C-alpha positions as CSV (number, residue, x, y, z in Angstrom):
1,M,0.0,0.0,0.0
2,K,1.3,3.4,-0.9
3,Q,0.0,6.9,0.0
4,Y,-0.6,9.6,-2.6
5,K,-1.5,13.3,-2.2
6,I,-4.6,14.0,-4.3
7,V,-5.9,17.3,-5.6
8,V,-9.7,17.5,-5.8
9,E,-11.1,20.4,-7.8
10,R,-14.7,21.5,-7.8
11,H,-16.1,22.6,-11.1
12,T,-19.5,23.8,-12.1
13,D,-20.3,20.4,-13.6
14,G,-18.7,18.1,-10.9
15,Y,-15.4,17.2,-9.3
16,V,-12.0,16.2,-10.8
17,A,-9.3,14.5,-8.8
18,Y,-5.7,13.8,-9.6
19,P,-2.5,12.7,-7.7
20,I,0.3,15.2,-7.4
21,G,3.8,14.1,-8.1
22,I,2.8,11.6,-10.7
23,K,3.3,12.4,-14.4
24,G,0.8,11.1,-16.8
25,A,-3.0,10.7,-17.3
26,V,-4.3,9.4,-14.0
27,V,-7.5,11.3,-13.2
28,G,-10.8,10.7,-11.6
29,Q,-14.1,12.5,-11.7
30,G,-17.5,12.4,-10.1
31,D,-20.6,14.4,-9.1
32,T,-19.3,14.6,-5.5
33,H,-15.9,15.1,-3.8
34,E,-16.1,11.5,-2.5
35,E,-17.0,10.1,-6.0
36,A,-14.0,11.8,-7.6
37,L,-11.7,10.6,-4.8
38,R,-13.0,7.1,-5.2
39,D,-12.6,7.2,-9.0
40,V,-9.0,8.5,-8.9
41,K,-8.0,5.8,-6.4
42,S,-9.5,3.3,-8.8
43,A,-7.6,4.9,-11.7
44,I,-4.3,4.7,-9.8
45,K,-4.9,1.0,-8.9
46,F,-5.9,0.2,-12.5
47,H,-2.8,1.9,-13.9
48,L,-0.5,0.0,-11.5
49,E,-2.2,-3.4,-12.1
50,T,-2.1,-2.9,-15.9
51,F,1.4,-1.4,-16.3
52,G,3.3,-2.3,-13.2
53,N,4.7,-0.4,-10.2
54,D,7.4,1.2,-12.3
55,S,5.0,2.7,-14.8
56,L,4.2,5.8,-12.8
57,D,6.7,8.5,-13.3
58,V,6.9,9.8,-9.8
59,E,8.6,13.1,-9.1
60,P,10.4,13.7,-5.8
61,Q,8.2,13.4,-2.8
62,I,5.9,16.4,-2.3
63,V,5.7,17.3,1.4
64,E,3.0,20.0,1.1
65,A,1.0,21.7,-1.6
66,F,-0.5,25.1,-1.5
67,I,-3.1,26.9,-3.6
68,E,-2.3,30.6,-4.1
69,E,-3.9,33.4,-6.1
70,T,-1.9,36.3,-7.6
71,L,-2.6,39.1,-10.1
72,V,-0.6,39.2,-13.3
73,E,-0.5,42.4,-15.4
74,V,-1.0,41.6,-19.1
């Protein structure tokens, strides 16, 4: 068993979830936060079962993640 940090985004039409620190197309979605989280966990498991443990291109361990807003003059 391995632990992943997951970002869950709320959009107008539902939720999207994806692991941070993993390169590639591993994503989940759902009508609720819980559905999206459950779906992304299933996607990670499917990816590992299908392509093996070395198939996920894992970046260095992310200790914390922050969401910030900033203004950019264009």
